[in-house]
N, C-alpha and C positions, 0 to 999 in steps of 0.2 A: 451445456456440457459441464460447466463449473458447479452448478447446483447438484447434479447427479454425483459428481466426484466428491463433493463435501458430504453428501448423505452417505455414500459408501464408506468414506473415511470414518465418519461417526459410528456407523454400524460396526466397522472393523475394530475401532478402538474400544467400544463398549464390550464387544466380544461376548464371550460366555455362551451358555446353552440354556435351554428351557428346562427348568426343574420344578415340578409341582405347579405348573401353570405360570411360573414367574421366571423372568430372565435372570440368570446368574451373571453378575457383572464380572468383567475381567479384572485382574489385579491392577491394571493401569487405571481403569475407570474408578476403582475404589480409593485410589490415592487422591490427596487434595490437588496435586498438580494435574493429574489426569482428569479429574472432574472439572477443574477450571479450564483446561485445554478443550475438552469436549464442549463446554459452555461457550467458549469463544467460537468454535466451529459452528455451533447452532446460531450464534449471532451473525456469522458470515453468510448463513443461508438467506437472511433477510436483506442483504446488501444488494442494491441495484448497481450493477457494474456498468461503466460507460462502454459505448460501442467503439469500434476501431476508428470510425470517422470522428467521434467526439475526442478521442485521445489524440488523433492526428491534428485536428484543429487546435486543440489546446497547446500541443507541442509547438506548432507554428507560431502561435501568439507569444509563447514564452521565448522562443528563439529570436523573434523580431524585437521583443522588448529588451532582451539582453543585448542585442546588437546596437540598438538605439542608445541605451545607457552607456555601453562601452564606448561608442563614438562620442557621446557627450563628455564622458570623463576624459577621454583621450584629447579632445579638443581643448577642454578646460585646462588640462595639464600643460598642453602646448602653449596656450595663451599665458598661463602663469609663469612658465619658463622664460618666455620672452620678456614679460614684465620684470621678472627677477633679474635677468641679465641687463635690462635697460636701467634699472634702479641701482644696481650694485656693480 
């Protein structure tokens, strides 16, 4: 679905009509910004997007990693608080 959407968006932004066998570019496609934007969209066509399962798996890994480091930081803070109170 994504590839088809990107192709349709590129065609829409290039716009224009056929004149003398050549496509007449739209005003947007003739600007530097428009040409760059269309080029970015063309690059996006070649991207291999992750599946839902890949995204879900990566999200779980990130959440677990964040939880472990938060627990580690919290425990370390607690220990250092007790050491600070004991010393001073």
